[in-house]
C-alpha positions as CSV (number, residue, x, y, z in Angstrom):
1,M,-30.4,-54.4,27.6
2,K,-33.0,-51.7,28.3
3,T,-32.5,-48.5,30.2
4,Y,-35.2,-46.6,32.1
5,L,-35.3,-43.2,33.9
6,V,-36.5,-43.8,37.4
7,G,-37.3,-42.3,40.8
8,G,-37.2,-38.6,41.6
9,A,-36.5,-37.4,38.1
10,V,-39.8,-39.0,36.8
11,R,-41.7,-37.9,39.9
12,D,-40.5,-34.2,39.7
13,K,-41.1,-34.1,35.9
14,L,-44.8,-35.2,36.5
15,L,-45.1,-32.5,39.2
16,G,-43.8,-29.9,36.9
17,L,-40.7,-29.3,39.1
18,P,-37.1,-28.9,37.8
19,V,-35.3,-32.1,37.5
20,K,-32.0,-31.7,39.4
21,E,-30.5,-35.2,38.9
22,R,-31.4,-38.3,36.9
23,D,-31.0,-41.9,37.9
24,W,-31.3,-44.9,35.6
25,V,-32.1,-48.6,35.9
26,V,-30.6,-51.0,33.4
27,V,-32.5,-54.3,32.8
28,G,-30.9,-57.3,31.0
29,A,-27.3,-56.4,31.5
30,T,-24.3,-57.8,33.4
31,P,-21.5,-55.8,35.1
32,D,-19.1,-57.0,32.4
33,E,-21.3,-55.7,29.7
34,M,-21.6,-52.3,31.4
35,K,-17.8,-52.0,31.8
36,A,-17.4,-53.0,28.1
37,R,-19.6,-50.0,27.2
38,G,-17.3,-47.7,29.1
39,F,-19.4,-47.4,32.3
40,R,-17.3,-47.0,35.5
41,P,-18.4,-49.2,38.5
42,V,-18.9,-47.2,41.8
43,G,-21.3,-49.3,43.8
44,K,-20.0,-51.1,46.9
45,D,-23.0,-53.2,47.9
46,F,-24.7,-53.6,44.5
47,P,-23.8,-52.8,40.9
48,V,-24.0,-49.1,40.2
49,F,-22.1,-47.4,37.3
50,L,-21.3,-43.9,36.1
51,H,-22.1,-43.1,32.5
52,P,-18.8,-42.4,30.6
53,E,-20.1,-39.0,29.4
54,T,-22.9,-37.7,31.6
55,Q,-21.6,-39.2,34.8
56,E,-25.2,-40.0,35.8
57,E,-25.8,-43.1,37.8
58,Y,-27.0,-46.3,36.1
59,A,-27.9,-49.2,38.5
60,L,-28.5,-52.8,37.4
61,A,-32.1,-53.9,38.2
62,R,-32.0,-55.7,41.5
63,T,-34.0,-57.4,44.2
64,E,-33.1,-57.4,47.9
65,R,-33.6,-59.6,50.9
66,K,-33.7,-58.6,54.6
67,T,-30.9,-60.2,56.5
68,G,-30.6,-58.0,59.7
69,H,-31.7,-54.9,61.4
70,G,-31.4,-51.3,60.1
71,Y,-30.3,-49.7,56.9
72,T,-27.4,-52.1,56.2
73,G,-29.2,-55.3,56.9
74,F,-29.9,-56.3,53.3
75,E,-28.6,-58.8,50.7
76,F,-28.9,-57.6,47.1
77,H,-29.3,-59.7,44.0
78,A,-28.7,-58.4,40.5
79,D,-28.7,-60.3,37.2
80,P,-30.1,-59.9,33.7
81,G,-33.2,-61.8,34.7
82,V,-34.4,-59.2,37.2
83,T,-37.4,-57.3,35.7
84,L,-38.1,-53.6,36.0
85,E,-41.2,-54.3,38.0
86,Q,-39.2,-56.3,40.5
87,D,-36.7,-53.5,40.8
88,L,-39.5,-50.9,41.3
89,L,-41.2,-53.1,43.9
90,R,-38.3,-52.6,46.4
91,R,-38.6,-48.8,46.4
92,D,-40.0,-46.9,49.3
93,L,-43.0,-44.9,47.9
94,T,-45.2,-45.4,44.9
95,I,-44.4,-41.9,43.7
96,N,-40.8,-42.9,43.5
97,A,-41.5,-46.2,41.8
98,I,-42.4,-44.8,38.4
99,A,-40.2,-45.4,35.4
100,E,-40.0,-43.9,31.9
101,D,-38.6,-45.7,28.9
102,E,-36.5,-44.2,26.0
103,N,-39.7,-43.1,24.2
104,G,-41.1,-41.2,27.2
105,K,-43.7,-43.9,28.0
106,L,-44.5,-44.3,31.7
107,I,-44.2,-47.7,33.4
108,D,-46.2,-47.4,36.6
109,P,-47.1,-50.8,38.0
110,Y,-47.8,-49.5,41.5
111,H,-50.0,-46.6,40.6
112,G,-47.6,-43.8,41.6
113,K,-49.1,-41.3,39.3
114,D,-52.5,-41.8,40.9
115,D,-51.0,-41.1,44.3
116,L,-49.2,-38.0,42.9
117,D,-52.6,-36.7,41.6
118,Q,-54.2,-37.4,45.0
119,G,-51.3,-36.1,47.1
120,L,-50.6,-39.3,48.9
121,L,-47.3,-40.7,50.3
122,R,-47.9,-44.4,50.1
123,H,-45.6,-47.4,50.5
124,V,-45.1,-49.7,47.6
125,S,-45.0,-52.9,49.5
126,S,-44.6,-54.4,53.0
127,A,-40.9,-54.3,52.4
128,F,-41.1,-50.7,53.4
129,S,-41.0,-51.8,57.0
130,E,-37.6,-53.5,56.6
131,D,-35.7,-50.2,56.4
132,P,-36.1,-47.6,59.2
133,V,-34.6,-44.9,57.1
134,R,-37.8,-44.9,55.1
135,I,-39.6,-43.4,58.0
136,L,-37.3,-40.4,57.9
137,R,-37.6,-40.3,54.1
138,I,-41.4,-40.2,54.1
139,A,-41.3,-37.5,56.7
140,R,-38.9,-35.5,54.5
141,F,-41.1,-35.9,51.5
142,A,-44.0,-34.6,53.6
143,A,-41.9,-31.6,54.3
144,R,-41.1,-31.1,50.6
145,F,-44.6,-31.5,49.3
146,A,-46.7,-30.1,52.2
147,R,-47.4,-26.9,50.1
148,W,-49.5,-29.1,47.8
149,G,-51.3,-30.8,50.6
150,F,-49.5,-34.2,50.4
151,K,-50.4,-36.5,53.3
152,V,-49.2,-39.9,54.5
153,A,-51.5,-42.6,53.4
154,H,-53.5,-44.2,56.3
155,G,-52.0,-47.7,55.7
156,T,-48.5,-46.3,55.5
157,H,-48.9,-44.4,58.7
158,G,-50.0,-47.7,60.4
159,L,-47.0,-49.5,59.0
160,M,-44.7,-46.7,60.4
161,K,-46.3,-47.0,63.8
162,K,-45.7,-50.7,63.8
163,M,-42.1,-50.2,62.8
164,V,-41.7,-48.0,65.9
165,T,-43.4,-50.5,68.1
166,D,-41.3,-53.3,66.8
167,G,-38.1,-51.3,67.7
168,E,-36.8,-51.0,64.1
169,V,-36.3,-47.3,64.5
170,D,-33.8,-48.0,67.3
171,Y,-31.4,-49.3,64.6
172,L,-31.2,-46.0,62.7
173,V,-27.6,-45.1,61.9
174,P,-26.8,-41.6,63.5
175,E,-25.2,-40.3,60.3
176,R,-28.4,-41.1,58.3
177,V,-30.6,-39.4,60.8
178,W,-28.6,-36.2,60.5
179,A,-28.4,-36.5,56.7
180,E,-32.2,-36.8,56.4
181,T,-32.8,-34.1,59.0
182,L,-30.5,-31.7,57.1
183,K,-32.3,-32.4,53.9
184,A,-35.6,-31.8,55.7
185,L,-34.4,-28.5,57.1
186,K,-33.8,-27.3,53.6
187,E,-37.4,-28.1,52.5
188,P,-40.2,-25.5,52.3
189,N,-42.0,-27.0,55.3
190,P,-39.4,-28.6,57.6
191,E,-41.9,-28.6,60.5
192,R,-43.8,-31.3,58.7
193,F,-40.8,-33.6,59.1
194,F,-41.0,-33.5,62.8
195,E,-44.8,-33.6,62.9
196,V,-44.9,-36.8,60.8
197,L,-42.3,-38.4,63.1
198,R,-44.3,-37.4,66.1
199,N,-47.6,-38.7,64.7
200,C,-46.1,-42.2,64.2
201,G,-44.3,-42.2,67.5
202,A,-40.8,-42.1,66.0
203,L,-39.9,-38.6,67.3
204,K,-39.6,-40.0,70.9
205,S,-36.9,-42.3,69.7
206,V,-35.1,-40.1,67.2
207,Y,-35.4,-36.7,68.8
208,P,-36.5,-37.2,72.5
209,E,-35.4,-33.6,73.3
210,I,-37.9,-32.2,70.9
211,N,-40.6,-34.7,71.6
212,Q,-40.7,-33.8,75.3
213,L,-41.5,-30.2,74.5
214,F,-45.1,-31.1,73.3
215,G,-47.6,-30.7,76.1
216,V,-45.4,-28.3,78.1
217,A,-47.2,-25.1,79.0
218,Q,-45.9,-21.5,78.6
219,P,-47.4,-18.2,79.9
220,A,-50.4,-17.4,77.7
221,H,-49.6,-13.6,77.7
222,H,-46.3,-14.3,76.0
223,H,-47.3,-17.4,74.2
224,P,-51.0,-17.6,73.2
225,E,-50.3,-20.9,71.5
226,I,-49.4,-22.2,75.0
227,D,-47.7,-25.5,74.0
228,T,-43.9,-25.3,73.8
229,G,-43.7,-28.0,71.0
230,V,-46.2,-26.1,68.9
231,H,-44.2,-22.9,69.5
232,C,-41.0,-24.6,68.3
233,M,-42.7,-25.7,65.1
234,M,-44.0,-22.2,64.6
235,V,-40.5,-20.8,65.1
236,L,-39.2,-23.2,62.5
237,Q,-41.8,-22.0,60.1
238,Q,-40.8,-18.4,60.7
239,A,-37.1,-19.2,60.2
240,V,-38.0,-20.6,56.8
241,K,-39.5,-17.2,55.9
242,L,-36.5,-15.3,57.1
243,S,-33.6,-17.5,55.7
244,E,-32.7,-20.4,53.5
245,E,-29.7,-21.2,55.7
246,P,-30.3,-24.6,57.5
247,K,-28.0,-23.6,60.4
248,I,-30.5,-20.8,61.3
249,R,-33.4,-23.2,61.0
250,F,-31.6,-25.8,63.2
251,A,-31.0,-23.1,65.8
252,A,-34.6,-22.1,65.7
253,L,-35.6,-25.7,66.3
254,V,-33.5,-26.3,69.4
255,H,-33.5,-22.8,71.0
256,D,-36.1,-23.8,73.7
257,L,-35.0,-27.4,74.5
258,G,-34.5,-26.3,78.1
259,K,-38.2,-25.8,78.6
260,G,-38.7,-29.6,78.3
261,E,-36.8,-30.0,81.6
262,T,-38.5,-27.2,83.5
263,P,-39.6,-28.5,87.0
264,R,-43.4,-29.0,87.1
265,E,-43.8,-26.7,90.1
266,M,-42.3,-23.8,88.1
267,L,-44.7,-24.1,85.1
268,P,-45.8,-22.3,83.1
269,R,-42.8,-20.1,83.7
270,H,-39.4,-21.3,82.5
271,I,-36.8,-19.4,84.5
272,G,-33.3,-20.5,83.5
273,H,-34.4,-22.5,80.5
274,E,-31.7,-20.8,78.4
275,T,-28.8,-22.5,80.1
276,R,-30.9,-25.6,81.0
277,G,-31.1,-26.5,77.3
278,L,-27.4,-26.3,76.6
279,H,-26.6,-29.9,77.7
280,L,-29.6,-31.1,75.7
281,I,-28.3,-29.6,72.5
282,D,-24.9,-31.2,73.2
283,E,-26.5,-34.6,73.7
284,L,-28.6,-34.3,70.6
285,C,-25.6,-33.2,68.5
286,D,-23.4,-35.9,69.9
287,R,-25.9,-38.6,69.3
288,I,-26.6,-37.9,65.6
289,K,-23.2,-36.4,64.7
290,V,-24.4,-32.8,64.0
291,P,-21.6,-30.6,62.7
292,N,-20.0,-28.2,65.2
293,E,-21.1,-25.0,63.3
294,Y,-24.8,-26.1,63.8
295,R,-24.1,-27.0,67.5
296,E,-22.4,-23.6,68.2
297,L,-25.1,-21.5,66.7
298,G,-27.8,-23.5,68.3
299,K,-26.3,-23.1,71.8
300,M,-25.7,-19.4,71.3
301,V,-29.3,-18.8,70.3
302,A,-30.5,-21.0,73.2
303,Q,-28.4,-19.1,75.8
304,Y,-28.8,-15.6,74.6
305,H,-32.2,-15.3,72.7
306,T,-33.9,-13.7,75.7
307,H,-31.0,-11.2,75.9
308,A,-32.0,-10.2,72.3
309,H,-35.7,-10.0,73.2
310,R,-34.9,-7.7,76.1
311,A,-32.2,-5.7,74.3
312,F,-33.8,-2.3,75.1
313,E,-33.7,-3.2,78.8
314,L,-30.1,-4.3,78.9
315,K,-27.4,-2.0,80.2
316,P,-24.9,-1.0,77.5
317,A,-22.1,-3.0,79.3
318,T,-24.4,-6.1,79.3
319,L,-25.1,-5.8,75.6
320,L,-21.4,-5.5,74.9
321,K,-20.8,-8.7,76.9
322,T,-23.5,-10.4,74.9
323,L,-21.9,-9.3,71.6
324,E,-18.5,-10.6,72.8
325,A,-20.1,-13.9,73.9
326,L,-21.5,-14.3,70.4
327,D,-18.0,-13.6,69.0
328,A,-19.6,-10.9,66.9
329,F,-16.5,-8.8,66.5
330,R,-14.5,-11.7,64.9
331,R,-17.4,-13.3,63.1
332,P,-20.0,-10.7,62.2
333,E,-21.9,-13.2,60.0
334,R,-22.7,-15.1,63.2
335,L,-24.4,-12.1,64.7
336,N,-26.7,-11.9,61.7
337,E,-27.5,-15.6,62.0
338,F,-28.2,-15.2,65.7
339,L,-30.6,-12.2,65.1
340,L,-32.5,-14.0,62.4
341,A,-33.1,-17.0,64.7
342,C,-34.2,-14.6,67.5
343,E,-36.6,-12.9,65.2
344,A,-38.0,-16.2,64.2
345,D,-38.5,-17.0,67.9
346,S,-40.3,-13.7,68.5
347,R,-42.6,-14.2,65.5
348,G,-43.2,-17.9,66.1
349,R,-46.2,-17.2,68.4
350,T,-49.9,-17.1,67.7
351,G,-50.8,-13.5,66.6
352,F,-47.2,-12.3,66.3
353,E,-46.4,-13.9,62.9
354,E,-46.2,-10.6,61.1
355,A,-44.9,-8.5,64.1
356,D,-41.9,-6.2,63.8
357,Y,-38.7,-7.1,65.6
358,P,-37.0,-3.7,66.3
359,Q,-34.4,-5.4,68.6
360,R,-32.7,-6.7,65.5
361,D,-31.9,-3.2,64.1
362,Y,-31.0,-1.8,67.5
363,I,-28.5,-4.6,68.2
364,R,-27.0,-4.2,64.8
365,L,-26.5,-0.4,65.3
366,A,-24.9,-1.1,68.7
367,Y,-22.6,-3.6,67.2
368,E,-21.6,-1.3,64.3
369,A,-20.8,1.5,66.7
370,A,-18.8,-0.8,69.0
371,A,-17.0,-2.6,66.1
372,A,-15.7,0.8,64.8
373,V,-13.6,1.2,68.0
374,N,-9.9,0.7,67.1
375,A,-7.1,-0.1,69.6
376,Q,-4.5,2.1,67.8
377,P,-5.4,5.4,69.5
378,F,-5.0,3.8,72.9
379,V,-1.7,2.3,71.9
380,A,-0.5,5.7,70.7
381,E,-1.4,7.1,74.1
382,G,1.0,4.7,75.6
383,L,-1.4,2.1,77.1
384,K,-0.1,-1.4,77.2
385,G,-1.4,-4.9,77.9
386,P,-4.8,-5.3,79.6
387,A,-5.2,-1.6,79.8
388,I,-5.7,-1.4,76.0
389,G,-8.6,-3.9,76.2
390,E,-10.1,-2.1,79.1
391,A,-10.0,1.2,77.2
392,V,-11.5,-0.3,74.1
393,A,-14.3,-1.8,76.2
394,R,-15.0,1.6,77.9
395,E,-15.2,3.3,74.5
396,R,-17.5,0.7,73.2
397,V,-19.8,1.0,76.2
398,K,-19.9,4.7,75.7
399,L,-20.9,4.4,72.0
400,I,-23.5,1.8,72.8
401,S,-24.9,4.2,75.4
402,E,-25.2,6.9,72.8
403,I,-27.0,4.6,70.4
404,K,-29.4,3.6,73.2
405,T,-30.1,7.3,74.0
406,Q,-30.7,8.1,70.3
407,W,-33.0,5.1,69.9
408,Q,-35.0,6.1,72.9
409,S,-35.3,9.7,71.7
410,A,-36.4,8.6,68.3
411,D,-38.9,6.1,69.8
412,K,-40.5,8.9,71.9
413,A,-40.7,11.2,69.0
């Protein structure tokens, strides 16, 4: 019985990154031997065990055979005769198929270290094409390692394109699509996830709402980058700079989906794209099981981001209605998330990447003034029922008007 450290722990160690979790492969053991040593079985499809002390995962070396479509269409075989090399051969990328023995010696039969040194994301074997989730995983690794210039190897890119053409991507399980997307949104360069999917043709199947944005023109004086798809990737980049919160990054990604359905005769203008995109966000979220908190913020940013951009032009009563629509008085944290996504949108344009976004501070001041209004004085005056709410609204509009006047005076000065 021999034990080897494998996968991400070895890869990240070689890259000089912190190792967050460690996975092990056990060669030459049976499930009964593992249990006799105190390991607790947890694997449903194949033998995986938790170490009795560290709780780290130990999997018996195994091979697999394709039996159907998609992520679940596999038959696994594990016995003491399966070698480490056979186990590593079934992995997705060469950089994830490196093992380390108990003495720290590397076992690298598929030259993963060379690909790490060259910044290549390369498949281990043709078995890569048997699991469509691997397309999402390679796109996610591209998002993680983009800062070091990692690229998808030419042959791997060709294999991914063939998987799309063969329809294997159509068997992706919705929950896995969202799980990989969420991980990608947390990476340093999530835009690379969508770029890799688009380059191999998978974006059209996985995220048709995003795919149709590419090639759609916008007015050059507002959007020097012209292309709506390019703009959305730039907005996502800016969201990464502003926040680590994946909800905000998701909202930045989907805020302009309505532009993909703008009538051709209206282009390059996109009147009404804010509400036109709401059903697209719903369809996307329904299809891949996106949590409601992501859906809600995405729809709010889509519907009201132009309100934020035009905040100085809005009447105080309109700004108040916008704050109410955002549920800002009950959930002030949502207003902050909304404003960060709007700022990312404003800065996600060629030449505007470092531009200020004064609308953010103005809206926050207006909110703080309005939020300070209390219903108690109006109750004390004897007002009842709807009259109390009307009085609170009037006072809030008055205070927002004062903030606007002060802001305009300071701006002129």
